[in-house]
C-alpha positions as CSV (number, residue, x, y, z in Angstrom):
1,M,162.7,-86.0,-20.9
2,L,165.7,-87.3,-22.8
3,S,169.2,-87.2,-21.5
4,W,171.8,-85.3,-23.2
5,P,173.7,-88.5,-24.7
6,D,170.2,-89.9,-25.9
7,F,169.5,-86.7,-27.4
8,M,172.8,-86.4,-29.1
9,T,172.3,-90.2,-30.2
10,R,168.9,-89.3,-31.5
11,T,170.1,-86.3,-33.4
12,Y,173.0,-88.3,-35.1
13,A,170.6,-91.0,-36.1
14,M,168.4,-88.4,-37.7
15,N,171.1,-86.5,-39.5
16,Q,172.5,-89.7,-41.0
17,A,169.0,-90.7,-42.1
18,L,168.7,-87.3,-43.6
19,D,172.1,-87.6,-45.5
20,E,171.1,-91.1,-46.5
21,L,167.5,-90.0,-48.1
22,A,169.2,-86.9,-49.6
23,E,171.5,-89.2,-51.4
24,Q,169.0,-91.6,-52.7
25,Y,166.6,-88.9,-53.6
26,A,169.2,-87.2,-55.7
27,W,170.2,-90.5,-57.5
28,T,166.4,-91.4,-58.1
29,L,165.5,-87.7,-59.3
30,Q,168.5,-88.1,-61.8
31,N,167.5,-91.1,-63.3
32,Y,163.8,-90.1,-63.5
33,V,164.9,-86.7,-65.1
34,A,166.7,-88.6,-67.6
35,E,164.2,-91.8,-68.2
36,P,160.5,-90.5,-66.9
37,G,158.5,-93.5,-66.1
38,E,156.1,-94.9,-63.5
39,A,158.5,-97.0,-61.8
40,A,160.6,-94.0,-60.9
41,L,157.5,-92.1,-59.6
42,R,156.8,-95.0,-57.7
43,R,160.4,-95.0,-56.1
44,A,159.5,-91.2,-55.5
45,Y,156.4,-92.1,-53.3
46,E,158.6,-94.7,-51.5
47,L,161.1,-92.2,-50.4
48,G,158.3,-90.0,-49.3
49,R,156.9,-92.9,-47.1
50,R,160.3,-93.5,-45.8
51,A,160.8,-89.9,-45.0
52,L,157.5,-89.7,-43.1
53,G,158.4,-92.9,-41.1
54,D,161.8,-91.4,-40.2
55,Q,159.8,-88.3,-39.2
56,V,161.5,-86.0,-41.6
57,G,159.5,-83.0,-42.1
58,V,158.2,-81.3,-45.4
59,L,160.6,-78.7,-45.5
60,D,163.7,-81.1,-45.2
61,I,162.1,-82.8,-48.2
62,A,161.9,-79.5,-50.0
63,R,165.5,-78.6,-49.0
64,I,166.8,-81.9,-50.4
65,H,164.8,-81.5,-53.4
66,Q,166.1,-78.0,-54.1
67,E,169.7,-79.2,-53.4
68,A,169.4,-82.3,-55.7
69,L,167.7,-79.9,-58.7
70,G,170.3,-77.2,-58.2
71,T,173.0,-79.8,-58.9
72,L,171.3,-81.1,-62.2
73,L,170.7,-77.5,-63.4
74,S,174.5,-76.7,-62.6
75,S,175.7,-78.0,-65.8
76,S,175.5,-76.4,-68.8
77,L,172.2,-76.8,-70.5
78,T,170.1,-75.1,-73.2
79,P,166.8,-73.5,-72.1
80,E,164.8,-76.0,-74.0
81,K,166.6,-78.8,-72.1
82,I,165.9,-77.0,-68.6
83,L,162.3,-76.4,-69.1
84,P,161.3,-80.1,-69.3
85,M,163.8,-81.0,-66.8
86,V,162.3,-78.7,-64.3
87,A,159.0,-79.9,-65.0
88,R,159.9,-83.6,-64.5
89,A,161.6,-82.7,-61.3
90,G,158.3,-80.8,-60.2
91,L,156.3,-83.9,-60.9
92,F,159.0,-86.1,-59.1
93,F,158.8,-83.8,-56.0
94,M,154.9,-83.7,-55.8
95,E,154.9,-87.6,-56.1
96,S,157.4,-87.9,-53.1
97,L,155.0,-85.5,-50.9
98,S,151.7,-87.7,-51.7
99,A,152.5,-89.9,-48.7
100,Y,152.2,-86.6,-46.7
101,E,149.1,-85.6,-48.4
102,M,147.3,-88.8,-48.0
103,T,148.2,-88.6,-44.1
104,H,146.8,-85.1,-43.9
105,R,143.6,-86.4,-45.5
106,G,143.4,-89.2,-43.3
107,F,143.7,-87.0,-40.3
108,Q,141.1,-84.8,-41.7
109,E,138.5,-87.8,-42.5
110,A,139.1,-88.8,-39.0
111,I,138.0,-85.5,-37.5
112,V,135.0,-85.3,-39.5
113,T,134.0,-88.6,-38.3
114,L,134.8,-88.1,-34.9
115,R,132.8,-84.7,-35.0
116,Q,129.6,-86.6,-36.4
117,V,129.7,-89.1,-33.8
118,N,130.1,-86.7,-31.0
119,E,127.2,-84.5,-32.3
120,T,125.1,-87.8,-32.4
121,L,126.1,-89.1,-29.1
122,K,125.3,-85.6,-27.7
123,H,122.0,-85.6,-29.4
124,R,121.4,-89.0,-27.8
125,A,122.5,-88.0,-24.4
126,T,119.8,-85.6,-24.6
127,E,117.3,-87.7,-25.5
128,L,118.3,-89.8,-22.7
129,T,118.0,-87.0,-20.1
130,E,114.7,-86.1,-21.2
131,T,113.5,-89.7,-21.1
132,N,114.8,-90.0,-17.7
133,Q,112.9,-86.9,-16.5
134,K,109.7,-88.2,-17.9
135,L,110.2,-91.5,-16.0
136,E,110.7,-89.7,-12.8
137,D,107.3,-87.5,-13.2
138,E,105.5,-90.5,-14.6
139,V,105.0,-92.6,-11.5
140,I,101.7,-94.1,-12.0
141,D,102.8,-97.6,-12.9
142,R,106.0,-98.1,-10.8
143,K,106.8,-101.3,-12.4
144,H,106.7,-99.8,-15.9
145,A,108.5,-96.8,-14.8
146,E,111.3,-98.9,-13.4
147,E,111.5,-100.9,-16.4
148,R,111.8,-97.7,-18.7
149,L,114.4,-96.3,-16.2
150,Q,116.7,-99.4,-16.4
151,K,116.2,-99.5,-20.2
152,S,117.4,-95.9,-20.3
153,Q,120.2,-96.5,-18.0
154,R,121.3,-99.4,-20.2
155,Q,121.2,-96.9,-23.1
156,L,123.3,-94.3,-21.2
157,V,125.8,-96.8,-20.1
158,N,126.2,-97.9,-23.6
159,A,126.2,-94.3,-24.9
160,Q,129.0,-93.4,-22.4
161,K,131.1,-96.7,-23.5
162,I,130.6,-95.6,-27.1
163,T,131.6,-91.9,-26.5
164,H,134.1,-92.9,-23.8
165,I,132.3,-90.4,-21.4
166,G,132.2,-91.4,-18.0
167,S,129.8,-89.8,-15.2
168,W,130.6,-89.0,-11.6
169,E,128.9,-87.6,-8.4
170,W,130.6,-86.1,-5.5
171,E,129.0,-85.9,-2.0
172,I,130.9,-83.1,-0.6
173,A,130.0,-83.5,3.1
174,T,131.0,-87.2,3.1
175,N,133.6,-86.9,0.8
176,V,132.3,-90.0,-1.1
177,I,132.7,-89.9,-5.0
178,D,130.4,-92.4,-7.2
179,W,132.0,-93.2,-10.6
180,S,130.3,-95.0,-13.8
181,D,131.3,-98.1,-15.1
182,E,132.9,-96.4,-18.2
183,L,134.9,-93.9,-15.7
184,Y,136.6,-96.8,-14.3
185,R,137.5,-98.2,-17.5
186,I,138.8,-94.6,-18.7
187,Y,141.1,-94.3,-15.6
188,G,142.0,-98.2,-15.9
189,L,140.8,-99.0,-12.6
190,K,138.6,-101.5,-10.8
191,P,136.1,-100.4,-8.2
192,Q,138.1,-102.0,-5.3
193,E,141.3,-100.4,-6.5
194,F,139.8,-96.9,-5.9
195,A,139.2,-95.4,-2.5
196,A,136.3,-93.2,-3.8
197,T,137.3,-90.1,-2.2
198,Y,138.5,-86.7,-3.4
199,E,141.9,-87.1,-2.3
200,A,142.2,-90.6,-4.1
201,F,140.8,-88.8,-7.3
202,L,143.6,-86.3,-7.1
203,D,146.3,-89.0,-6.8
204,H,145.6,-90.2,-10.2
205,V,145.7,-86.4,-11.8
206,H,149.0,-86.1,-13.8
207,P,151.4,-84.2,-11.1
208,E,151.9,-81.3,-13.5
209,D,148.3,-80.8,-13.7
210,R,147.4,-81.4,-10.1
211,E,147.3,-77.8,-8.7
212,F,145.4,-76.5,-11.9
213,V,142.5,-79.0,-11.2
214,K,142.3,-78.4,-7.4
215,G,142.2,-74.8,-8.4
216,M,139.3,-75.3,-11.0
217,I,137.4,-77.5,-8.7
218,E,137.7,-74.9,-5.5
219,N,136.5,-71.9,-7.7
220,A,133.4,-74.0,-9.0
221,Y,132.6,-74.8,-5.1
222,H,132.8,-71.1,-4.2
223,D,131.2,-69.6,-7.3
224,A,128.6,-72.4,-7.6
225,K,129.0,-72.1,-11.5
226,P,129.2,-74.9,-14.1
227,F,132.8,-75.6,-15.1
228,G,134.9,-77.4,-17.4
229,F,138.5,-78.1,-18.2
230,Y,141.4,-80.6,-19.6
231,E,143.4,-82.3,-17.7
232,R,145.9,-85.1,-17.8
233,I,145.7,-88.5,-15.7
234,V,148.2,-91.3,-15.1
235,R,146.8,-94.8,-15.4
236,P,148.3,-97.5,-13.1
237,D,150.3,-99.0,-16.0
238,G,151.8,-95.6,-16.6
239,A,149.7,-94.7,-19.7
240,I,149.0,-90.9,-19.9
241,R,145.4,-90.2,-21.0
242,T,143.7,-86.5,-21.5
243,L,140.2,-86.0,-20.4
244,H,137.8,-83.0,-20.7
245,S,135.8,-82.7,-17.5
246,S,132.7,-80.9,-17.2
247,G,130.3,-80.4,-14.3
248,E,128.2,-78.3,-12.1
249,V,127.7,-77.6,-8.5
250,V,124.4,-78.6,-6.6
251,V,123.2,-76.2,-3.5
252,D,120.7,-76.6,-1.0
253,G,118.0,-74.1,-0.2
254,F,120.4,-71.7,1.4
255,G,122.6,-71.8,-1.6
256,K,125.4,-73.9,0.2
257,P,127.3,-76.6,-2.1
258,I,126.2,-80.0,-1.3
259,K,127.4,-82.1,-4.0
260,M,129.1,-82.0,-7.6
261,I,127.9,-84.0,-10.9
262,G,129.7,-84.0,-13.9
263,S,131.3,-86.2,-16.7
264,C,134.8,-86.9,-18.2
265,Q,135.3,-87.8,-21.7
266,D,138.7,-89.4,-22.9
267,V,139.8,-87.1,-25.7
268,T,143.3,-88.5,-26.0
269,E,142.8,-89.6,-29.5
270,Q,141.0,-86.5,-30.6
271,K,143.9,-84.4,-29.0
272,E,146.4,-86.3,-31.0
273,I,144.4,-85.8,-34.2
274,D,144.1,-82.2,-33.6
275,K,147.8,-81.8,-32.8
276,A,148.7,-83.8,-36.0
277,L,146.3,-81.7,-38.2
278,R,148.0,-78.5,-36.9
279,E,151.6,-79.9,-37.5
280,S,150.4,-81.0,-41.0
281,E,148.7,-77.7,-41.6
282,T,151.8,-76.0,-40.7
283,K,153.9,-78.2,-42.9
284,F,151.3,-77.6,-45.8
285,R,151.7,-74.0,-45.6
286,A,155.5,-74.3,-45.4
287,L,155.4,-76.1,-48.4
288,L,152.9,-73.9,-50.4
289,E,155.4,-70.9,-49.3
290,S,158.4,-73.0,-50.7
291,A,157.0,-73.8,-54.1
292,P,158.7,-72.4,-56.8
293,D,155.6,-71.4,-58.7
294,A,152.7,-69.0,-57.8
295,M,150.1,-71.3,-55.7
296,V,146.7,-70.2,-55.6
297,I,143.9,-72.3,-53.7
298,V,140.4,-71.5,-54.5
299,N,137.1,-72.8,-52.9
300,N,134.0,-74.2,-54.6
301,D,132.6,-70.8,-55.0
302,G,135.7,-69.7,-56.9
303,R,136.9,-67.5,-53.9
304,I,140.8,-67.4,-53.1
305,V,141.4,-68.8,-49.7
306,L,145.2,-69.2,-49.8
307,M,148.1,-68.0,-51.8
308,N,151.9,-68.0,-51.3
309,A,154.5,-65.4,-51.7
310,E,155.3,-66.3,-55.4
311,T,151.8,-65.3,-56.1
312,E,152.3,-61.9,-54.4
313,K,155.6,-61.6,-56.5
314,L,154.1,-62.9,-59.7
315,F,150.7,-60.8,-59.7
316,G,151.8,-57.7,-57.8
317,Y,149.0,-57.9,-55.1
318,A,149.3,-58.3,-51.3
319,R,147.5,-61.2,-49.9
320,Q,145.1,-58.9,-48.0
321,E,144.0,-57.6,-51.3
322,V,143.1,-60.8,-53.0
323,L,142.1,-63.4,-50.2
324,G,138.2,-63.9,-50.5
325,S,138.2,-62.4,-54.1
326,A,136.9,-64.3,-57.1
327,V,140.1,-66.0,-58.9
328,E,138.9,-64.3,-62.0
329,L,140.5,-61.1,-60.8
330,L,143.8,-62.7,-61.8
331,L,142.7,-63.0,-65.4
332,P,142.3,-60.5,-68.5
333,E,138.6,-59.1,-68.5
334,R,138.0,-61.2,-71.9
335,F,138.5,-64.8,-70.2
336,R,136.7,-64.2,-67.3
337,S,133.1,-65.3,-68.2
338,A,134.5,-68.3,-69.9
339,H,136.6,-69.2,-66.9
340,V,133.4,-69.5,-64.4
341,A,131.9,-71.7,-67.1
342,Y,135.3,-73.8,-67.1
343,R,135.1,-73.8,-63.2
344,T,131.8,-75.1,-63.2
345,V,132.6,-78.1,-65.7
346,Y,135.9,-78.9,-63.4
347,S,133.9,-79.0,-60.1
348,A,131.9,-81.7,-61.8
349,D,134.9,-83.8,-62.5
350,P,137.8,-82.6,-60.4
351,K,141.0,-84.2,-61.1
352,R,144.7,-83.4,-61.5
353,R,145.5,-81.9,-65.0
354,S,146.5,-79.0,-67.0
355,M,144.1,-76.3,-67.6
356,A,142.7,-75.8,-71.1
357,A,145.5,-77.8,-72.7
358,G,146.3,-76.3,-76.2
359,L,145.0,-72.9,-75.4
360,Q,146.8,-69.9,-74.8
361,L,146.3,-68.8,-71.0
362,Y,147.3,-65.1,-69.4
363,G,147.5,-63.8,-66.3
364,L,146.6,-60.2,-65.4
365,R,149.0,-58.3,-63.0
366,K,147.9,-55.4,-60.6
367,D,149.3,-52.8,-63.0
368,G,147.1,-54.2,-65.7
369,T,150.0,-55.9,-67.6
370,E,149.2,-59.4,-69.2
371,F,151.6,-62.2,-69.4
372,P,151.2,-65.8,-70.8
373,V,150.9,-68.5,-68.0
374,E,151.1,-72.3,-67.7
375,I,148.4,-73.4,-65.1
376,S,148.1,-77.0,-63.4
377,L,144.9,-77.9,-61.4
378,S,144.7,-80.2,-58.3
379,P,141.9,-81.3,-56.2
380,L,142.3,-81.1,-52.4
381,E,139.6,-82.7,-50.3
382,T,139.2,-81.1,-46.9
383,S,136.2,-81.0,-44.3
384,E,134.9,-77.9,-45.7
385,G,134.7,-79.6,-49.2
386,I,136.9,-79.6,-52.3
387,L,139.4,-77.0,-52.8
388,V,141.2,-76.6,-56.0
389,T,145.1,-75.8,-56.1
390,S,146.3,-74.0,-58.9
391,A,150.0,-73.9,-59.8
392,I,150.7,-70.8,-62.1
393,R,154.0,-70.5,-63.9
394,D,155.0,-67.4,-66.1
395,I,156.0,-68.7,-69.6
396,T,156.9,-65.4,-70.9
397,E,160.6,-66.4,-71.5
398,R,159.6,-69.6,-72.9
399,K,157.2,-68.1,-75.3
400,E,159.9,-65.6,-76.4
401,I,162.3,-68.7,-77.2
402,E,159.4,-70.5,-78.9
403,N,158.9,-67.3,-81.1
404,S,162.3,-67.0,-81.8
405,L,162.7,-70.6,-83.0
406,R,159.3,-70.3,-85.1
407,Q,161.0,-67.2,-86.9
408,L,164.1,-69.1,-87.4
409,S,162.1,-72.2,-88.7
410,G,160.3,-69.9,-90.9
411,R,163.6,-68.4,-92.4
412,L,164.9,-71.8,-93.0
413,L,161.8,-73.0,-94.7
414,N,162.0,-69.8,-97.0
415,V,165.8,-70.5,-97.6
416,Q,164.7,-74.2,-98.6
417,D,162.2,-72.9,-101.1
418,E,164.7,-70.6,-102.6
419,E,167.4,-73.2,-102.9
420,R,164.9,-75.2,-104.6
421,R,164.1,-72.7,-107.0
422,R,167.6,-72.1,-107.6
423,I,168.4,-75.8,-108.1
424,A,165.7,-76.4,-110.5
425,R,166.8,-73.3,-112.6
426,E,170.3,-74.5,-112.4
427,L,169.2,-78.0,-113.7
428,H,167.1,-76.5,-116.4
429,D,169.3,-73.6,-117.7
430,T,172.7,-75.4,-117.3
431,T,172.7,-79.1,-117.1
432,G,169.6,-79.3,-119.5
433,Q,171.2,-77.3,-122.1
434,S,174.3,-79.4,-121.6
435,L,172.2,-82.7,-122.3
436,A,170.4,-80.8,-125.2
437,A,173.6,-80.0,-126.8
438,L,175.0,-83.4,-126.1
439,A,172.1,-85.1,-127.9
440,I,172.5,-82.7,-130.9
441,N,175.9,-83.7,-131.2
442,L,175.6,-87.4,-130.9
443,S,172.5,-86.9,-133.8
444,I,175.1,-85.3,-136.0
445,V,177.8,-88.1,-135.4
446,K,175.0,-90.8,-136.1
447,N,173.9,-88.7,-139.4
448,S,177.1,-88.0,-140.7
449,S,179.1,-91.4,-140.1
450,S,177.5,-93.8,-142.6
451,G,180.6,-95.9,-142.6
452,L,180.3,-97.1,-138.7
453,N,180.2,-100.7,-137.9
454,P,176.9,-102.1,-136.8
455,Q,178.1,-102.3,-133.1
456,V,179.2,-98.5,-132.8
457,S,176.2,-97.5,-134.5
458,R,174.1,-99.5,-132.1
459,V,175.9,-97.7,-128.9
460,L,175.5,-94.5,-130.5
461,S,171.7,-95.1,-130.6
462,E,171.7,-96.2,-127.4
463,S,173.6,-92.9,-126.0
464,L,170.9,-90.8,-127.6
465,E,168.1,-92.7,-125.8
466,L,170.1,-92.4,-122.7
467,V,170.5,-88.6,-123.0
468,D,166.7,-88.4,-123.8
469,Q,166.0,-90.2,-121.0
470,C,168.3,-88.1,-118.7
471,S,166.6,-85.0,-120.1
472,R,163.1,-86.1,-119.4
473,E,164.3,-87.4,-115.7
474,L,166.1,-84.1,-115.3
475,R,163.0,-81.9,-116.7
476,T,160.8,-83.7,-114.2
477,S,163.2,-83.1,-111.1
478,S,163.3,-79.7,-111.9
479,Y,159.7,-79.1,-111.9
480,L,159.2,-81.4,-108.8
481,L,161.9,-79.0,-106.8
482,H,159.9,-75.9,-107.9
483,P,157.2,-76.2,-110.8
484,P,157.4,-73.1,-112.7
485,M,153.8,-73.2,-113.3
486,L,153.0,-72.5,-109.7
487,D,154.2,-68.9,-110.4
488,E,152.8,-68.8,-113.9
489,L,149.3,-70.8,-113.6
490,G,148.6,-70.8,-110.0
491,L,148.0,-73.7,-107.3
492,A,144.9,-75.4,-109.1
493,A,146.7,-75.9,-112.4
494,T,149.8,-76.9,-110.7
495,L,147.8,-79.5,-108.4
496,H,146.3,-81.2,-111.6
497,W,149.7,-81.5,-113.2
498,Y,151.2,-82.9,-110.2
499,G,148.6,-85.2,-109.5
500,D,148.4,-86.6,-113.2
501,G,152.2,-87.1,-113.1
502,F,152.2,-88.7,-109.8
503,G,149.3,-91.2,-110.9
504,K,151.5,-92.5,-113.9
505,R,154.6,-92.8,-112.1
506,S,153.0,-94.8,-108.8
507,G,149.8,-96.4,-110.7
508,I,147.7,-94.5,-107.9
509,Q,144.4,-93.2,-109.2
510,V,144.3,-89.4,-108.2
511,H,140.7,-87.9,-108.4
512,F,140.5,-84.2,-108.1
513,D,137.5,-81.8,-106.7
514,I,139.2,-78.6,-107.5
515,P,137.0,-75.3,-108.8
516,A,137.4,-74.3,-112.2
517,K,138.4,-71.0,-111.0
518,V,140.7,-70.4,-107.9
519,S,142.0,-66.7,-107.3
520,R,145.6,-66.5,-107.1
521,L,146.8,-66.5,-103.4
522,P,150.1,-65.0,-101.8
523,Q,153.0,-66.8,-103.3
524,E,153.9,-68.3,-99.7
525,V,150.5,-69.7,-99.4
526,E,150.6,-71.2,-102.7
527,I,154.1,-72.8,-102.1
528,A,152.9,-74.0,-98.7
529,L,149.8,-75.9,-100.0
530,F,151.6,-77.3,-103.0
531,R,154.5,-78.8,-100.6
532,I,151.5,-80.0,-98.5
533,A,149.9,-82.0,-101.2
534,Q,153.3,-83.1,-102.5
535,E,154.4,-84.4,-98.9
536,S,150.9,-86.1,-98.4
537,L,150.7,-87.9,-101.8
538,T,154.3,-89.2,-101.2
539,N,153.5,-90.5,-97.7
540,L,150.2,-92.0,-99.3
541,H,152.5,-94.0,-101.8
542,R,154.7,-95.1,-99.1
543,H,152.9,-96.0,-96.2
544,S,148.9,-96.2,-96.9
545,G,148.6,-98.9,-99.8
546,S,145.7,-97.1,-101.0
547,P,144.7,-97.7,-104.7
548,V,143.2,-94.2,-104.9
549,A,143.7,-90.7,-103.6
550,H,141.4,-87.7,-103.3
551,V,142.6,-84.1,-103.6
552,H,140.2,-81.5,-102.7
553,L,140.6,-77.7,-102.5
554,A,137.8,-75.4,-101.5
555,A,137.9,-71.6,-100.9
556,D,135.9,-68.6,-99.5
557,S,136.4,-65.3,-98.4
558,K,137.4,-66.5,-95.0
559,K,139.5,-69.3,-95.4
560,I,141.1,-71.8,-98.1
561,I,140.9,-75.5,-97.2
562,L,143.3,-78.2,-99.2
563,E,142.5,-82.0,-98.1
564,V,144.2,-85.0,-99.2
565,R,142.7,-88.2,-98.3
566,D,143.3,-91.8,-99.1
567,Q,141.5,-95.4,-98.5
568,G,144.1,-97.2,-96.7
569,G,144.7,-99.1,-93.4
570,G,145.2,-95.5,-91.5
571,M,147.8,-95.0,-89.0
572,K,149.1,-97.0,-86.2
573,P,147.2,-96.7,-83.2
574,G,148.8,-94.0,-80.6
575,C,150.5,-92.3,-83.6
576,L,148.5,-89.0,-83.7
577,E,148.5,-88.7,-80.0
578,K,152.4,-88.8,-79.9
579,S,152.6,-86.5,-82.7
580,S,152.8,-83.5,-80.5
581,K,155.8,-84.8,-78.6
582,G,158.5,-84.8,-81.3
583,V,159.6,-85.3,-84.9
584,A,159.7,-89.0,-84.3
585,A,156.2,-89.6,-83.8
586,L,154.8,-88.9,-87.5
587,G,158.2,-88.1,-89.3
588,V,160.0,-85.1,-90.6
589,G,157.6,-84.4,-93.5
590,I,154.5,-83.8,-91.4
591,M,156.3,-81.6,-88.9
592,G,157.4,-79.5,-91.7
593,M,154.0,-79.5,-93.0
594,R,153.0,-78.4,-89.4
595,E,155.7,-75.8,-89.3
596,R,154.8,-74.2,-92.7
597,M,151.0,-73.9,-91.5
598,T,152.0,-72.3,-88.2
599,Q,154.3,-69.8,-89.9
600,L,151.5,-68.7,-92.1
601,G,148.9,-68.6,-89.2
602,G,147.0,-71.9,-90.5
603,R,146.6,-75.2,-88.9
604,L,147.3,-78.6,-90.0
605,E,144.7,-81.5,-89.1
606,I,145.1,-85.3,-89.5
607,D,142.3,-87.7,-89.1
608,S,142.8,-91.5,-89.5
609,S,141.1,-94.6,-88.8
610,G,140.8,-98.0,-90.4
611,E,139.1,-96.6,-93.4
612,G,141.9,-94.1,-94.4
613,T,143.7,-90.9,-93.5
614,T,142.9,-87.6,-94.4
615,V,145.6,-84.5,-94.2
616,R,143.6,-81.4,-94.0
617,A,145.4,-77.7,-94.2
618,I,143.5,-74.7,-93.3
619,F,144.5,-71.2,-93.8
620,P,142.4,-68.1,-92.7
621,L,142.3,-65.4,-95.3
622,E,140.9,-62.7,-93.3
623,T,143.8,-62.3,-91.0
624,R,146.0,-61.9,-94.1
625,K,144.5,-58.9,-95.3
């Protein structure tokens, strides 16, 4: 037992270690949130290992994380910055706890192995007992029986040594105890160091357990019934071991006890493992309860075996209403059959990942209301098989923000198109007319001034050519900003006109595959498709190096598809994978195309390889009716 000064010293040291850990944790978390990377995650894991070595509990780690995250979020941040920051902090937190998870898994594997060894040895001991019984009955060949008996005894000694099980026999009348070799090893004694009496045995029992052991033996003596109990012993070197002793009383023909026989197994390591497992399970449950997200743990049959308080709060169910139920209870009816199939696929290759990335996921509350969710899956290996931990987050607020941003983006695109239309009209009606008037005036001057010297006449002619060139370029720019024929003749004619002009300006051959008759589409759809073709051809000219371009337009009652394809070298490796992460991945133009498609309920697909790039815009027409 620690003295008060020692206790205070240890407490001070642990508090100091916690303060240092909290300071390093907050600093490392701040750096990782600012610049995420594998190196910072490795530092999170090392912090977890250090905390584990300093005997810092999971709840302390959770408190340190909560304080550090609170400090980060205390500054004025917008929602779009807070959400990724919290997500990164959660990943950092889980990585710091992976050291605890690995320790927990090690304990479980050790228990499984120990149980298997115990079962094997019990089975082997039974076989040895049966063999010994047969040897006693088969006395026909004494020499053969003795050899078999010796062999069985050697096997028994080996079995006892492997399982740390020693046997004993106590002759009550003579007070003589006979121990097996393994029992001497368990007690840390040599035969000459043990008096082989009941009193000598009690001397090696832990003082705090001695009266208990005496009571158990006395009860067995009076009741003549089998017994079993746990006790501690103290070895000569001071080491304390935990044993499980079991035995039975042998009586004579009158029912009087004459001796006791039994065995002792050293279960010290197993007890320590059991204790550590209980502590680990307690910490795990505490961690589960302290998690900011709803946590649901499901077995291989899809049944809920654990959940935390956040799950009750989010879904409106009490635990007793959900535990043991299929996890599909928390899903809307229309998703349940598909989710069962998804679980089957996941169980074949379980690993940490987001669930159904790219799909809209919804949860179902007890009151029947649905809400959008984000789900992360993580397998957990246990002695009972693989469990799946699901972290469920309500993203209703995020969806509302995204919808608001999407509506704002749509309005901006509409404003942009209207501004292009206005500028095109201004250029054509005002600047264009001014240039036309200037050309007329210059022509009048040239025709009516025959007395001009040759130099002035040449400058006047060049000025007329410049005015004519400016008029052509102004007319082209005005058409590119907003082609009037898009309103008058429709998308097909405008694509032909723009493609022909693009080919002349760039030297790239443009091949068209457009039906002769294409029904008119809503104005916003035709504008969007034209802008996508315009942007795709511009990117083709700037980046692909392709000598040709193919423009394909197809439509039916359900959808309309526009494809622009080249024969260039394709995009850089990894560029498409990064396109969903921000504007910088593919550029502002392509992001604008994606946004146009999203606004109108369509989608944009980009395929790229060493043989070329295809930009494909798909609009569903049925949903627009």
